N, C-alpha and C positions, 0 to 999 in steps of 0.2 A: 744145506738148503733142503727144504721139504714142503710138502703139500698135505694138509690134513683132510681126512675123509669123514668128518663128523656130520651129524644130521642137522637140518635146519629147523628151528622152532617155528611153529605155526603163527604165533603172535609177533607183533612188532617189538623188537627189543626195547626195554625201558620206555614203553609207550606213555606212561604217565609223566615222566620227565620230558619226553618229547613234546607233549602238548603244553606243559607248563612253560617250556622254553619258548615255544612259538607265541604264546599269549604274552610273555614278558618282553619278547623282542618287538612285537607289534600289537600292543593292547587295543589299538584303534581298528584292527582288521577283523572283520566278522567272518569272511570267507577267504580261504586260501587256495592259491594255485601252486601246487607243489610238483617239482620234478625230481625224480630219483635217477642217479646215474651210477651204474655199476663200475667197479675198478677196471673191468675189461671192456666197458662200453657195451655190455650185452643186455639189451632191452628185455629179452625173454627171461634171463636169469634174475633180473631185478623186478619182474612183474609181481611176485608174491609180496614184496615189500611195498610197492606202490598200492597194491590192493589193500594191504593191511592199513596203510595210512588213510586211504579213502574211507575206510570203515570207521575211523575214530575222529577224523577232522569234522569241524562244524558243518551243518547242513549247507549245501550249495557249493562246497569246496570241491576241488578236483585234484587228483594225484595220478601221475603217469610215470612209467619207466622208459628211459630214452637212450638211444645210442649217443656217442660222443658228438656226431654231427648234428643230431636233432637237438641235444641240450644246448649246444653252442648257439644254434639259430634262435631257440626260445629265449635264452638269456640276453642275446643282443637285441631282440625285438620287444623286450619288456613284457613278455607274455607269462611270466612266472613271478610269484611273490617270494618263493623260497626254493633253493636247490639243496638236495640232501645227498651227502656222500655215503658210501657204504658203512655199515655198522661195525667197523673194525678199523685198523690203522692204515688201510690202503685207500688210495683214491686215484682217479684217472688223471694223468698229467696234462693231456692235451687241452682240456677245457679250462686250465688254471687261469689263463689270461682273461677269458670270457667271464669266469666267476669273479675275478678281481674287479673288472669293470662293473659287473652286476652289483656287487656289494658297495662299490664306490657311489653308484647312482641311488642306492637305497634298498637293495635287495637283502635277503637273509640267507646265510649259509649255515646249514646244520651238519655238524660232524661229531658223531658219537663213536664210542668203542675204544678209547685209549688215548694215545698221543695223536692229536690232529695232524693229518697230512704227513704221516711217518713214512709210508711206502708208496712213492709215486709210481704208477703203473702206465706203461705205454706199450700197447700191443702185446700184453702178456709178459712183459719184461720189466722188472723193478729198476728204475733209473735213480739210483741213490746218490750219485755224485755228479757234479759238473765237471767239465774237462780239466779245470784247475783244482779239483779235489774238494770242493765245498759241498755241503749237504744240500741237495735239492729241496727236500722237505723243510729243512731248517731255514733256508732263504725265504720260502713261501710263508712259513710261520712268522718270521721277522716282519714280513710285509704286512701281515694282518695283526701284528703286535701281540701275538699269542705267547704268553710266558708259561711254559710247562714246568711244574714242580715234580721232580722224580722221587719215588719212594727210595728209602735207603737209610743207613745208620746216621748219616749226617743230620737229617731232620727228624728221625724217629718215626717216619711213616712206613708202615708195612705194606707189602703187596696186598691188595684187596682190603684196604682200610675202610672201615664203616663210616659213611658220611651221613649227615642228618639234614632234613629239610629246613630251609630258612623261612623267615616270615614272608619274604617276597615270593618264594615258591608256593607257600600255602595260599597266599593271596591269589596266585595264578591257578589254583585248583589242585596242587599236588598234595595228596593225602600223606601225613606224616607216618613213617614206618618206625615202630619202636626198635626194630632190629637194624635200622639204617639201610643205606644204599651202598653196597660194596663198590669201591672204585680203586683203580690201580694206576691212574695218572691224575694229576691235580693242577690247579691253575691259580694265579693271582694277577693283580693289575699292574705289576711292575713296569711293563712295556707300553702301557696305554698312554696316550697324550692327554694334556689338559683339555677338558670338555668331554672326553670319552667317559662312558659309564660302565662300571664293572658290577654286575648284579649276580652274586652267588645264589645258586638254587639249592645246593647241598654243600655242607662244610664239615671239616674236621680240624682239630687243633693239633699242630705238630709238637715235637719235644721242646721247641724253643718258645712255645706259647703263641706262635703265629697261626692265624686261622687261614686255611687254604680251601679252595672250592674243589669239590669232586665234579660238579656240574655248574655251569654259569652261562650268563648272557653278557656279551660285550656290545654295547650300543655306541656307535661312533658319532662324532659331531665335529666335522671338519672336512678334510679331503675325502674321507669316507663318510657316507651318510647312512649306511645300512647297519646290519647287526650280525653277530656270530652267536650260535647256540652250540655250546661244547659240553661234552660229558666224557669223563674218564671211565665210563662203564657202558654196559649195554652192547658190547661187541659180540655178535653171533649171527653171521649171515650165511652159515652153512658151509660145508666143505666141498671138496672136489669128489667126483666119483672115483672109484678105484682105477678105472680106465684112464681118466684125466690125470690122476696122480702119476701113473706110469708114464703117460705121454709127456707131461710137463717135466718130470725129473730126467727122463732120458734126453729130452731136447736141451735141458739146462746143462747136462753133462757134456753133450756134444758141443754146445756153445763154449763152455769153459775150456774144453780140450782144444778147440780151434784158436782160443786166445792165449794158449800156453800155460793154463793153470796146471800145476803139477800134482795137486792132491785135492780131491773133492770129497766132502763129508756129507752123508745123508742124515737129515734130521727127521726121524731117528730110526733105529732098527726095529724095536718091538713097541707096539701100541698098547698102553695100559687098558684102554677101553672101559674105564670105570663110569664115565658120564657120557652118554651118547651125543650130548649137545656141546661138549667142551672140546675145543680144537686141540689143546695140548695132549689130550688122551688119544688122538687118532692120527698122529704124524707117521707112525711106524709103517715099515714095508712088510711086516708080518703082524698078524692079529695077536691078541693077548695069549691065545693058546698055541702060538707059534705056527698056525696054519698060514700059508703064504697069501699075500695080496698079489695082484697082477704085476706090480712093480718088481717084487722079489723074483717072480717067475721069469720075467723078461731079463732082469739083470743076471740071473743064473745062466740063462741061455747065452747072454753076450759075453760074460766074463768067466764063467766056470764056478763050480761050487766052492772052491778054495777061497775065492776072493769075497764071498758074501760077508764073512765075518769081518774082514778088513774094512768093507764099506761101512758097516755099522759102528765099528769101534776105533779104527785107526785111519780112516779115510782111504780113498781109492787112489793109488799112485798112478800117475800117467804112464801108459804103455807106449812103446815105440810104434 
């Protein structure tokens, strides 16, 4: 388990795809009322993203960042046209039922940054499994008929495969990029029902000749009347502070210990720190030059110098 400490980009991730997705989902809508909800339900943390949306949306549109309670009330009262999840694979679990009702009535859900609804978050804790062992995120994706195509040897799709704009995306204003749009999760229409529309915005062809989407719009026509705007790219909502990283990790270790977990692995020991905006380069508890982050210092104080190497390489064994 780990928390990255990378920096947040100033601009909205994949903003051109974001706009093309909204235009494709609701071509009739000239002004949007958009609500952003952070995975932790932290309205202050989400404000930079809401502000960035407000800057690029059509004139007369509004965008705000809300707590879980606020977003639930807005969704239930039909005061929003679209709800936007964080630009990564996390999402707040408590609004899930409100979001489902919202999309059923005709609202639009935007989920960028990888596999949609992969990491359900409730009060800072990832709730990955139901009591009977089923995937929480998987059950929600099934409900929305989302079919995720994973990269790998079976289909010949590499991580960060380059996808290219479709005619539908160009019609919605997406400018083609000769270098493509790098995506690491992909979609097709396999789980949609008759009458539902699957509109790829960017595509790539896999080893078997199948065209899959790196970004798409699903427009429902039946029990659901709304739309999904999905993209397997664009994930970068910024990391934790070094103080937050330390707090989260130590709390996670305490929770694991209280539940009888025998060995806990930190992801990871040393941060490469090659790209200041890339989360995978900043999970470490020491910097690239091996200078300590706050997490290292606190762990050293708690467990002693001898165990730090074990934490990074072999896991931390439970102590009596």
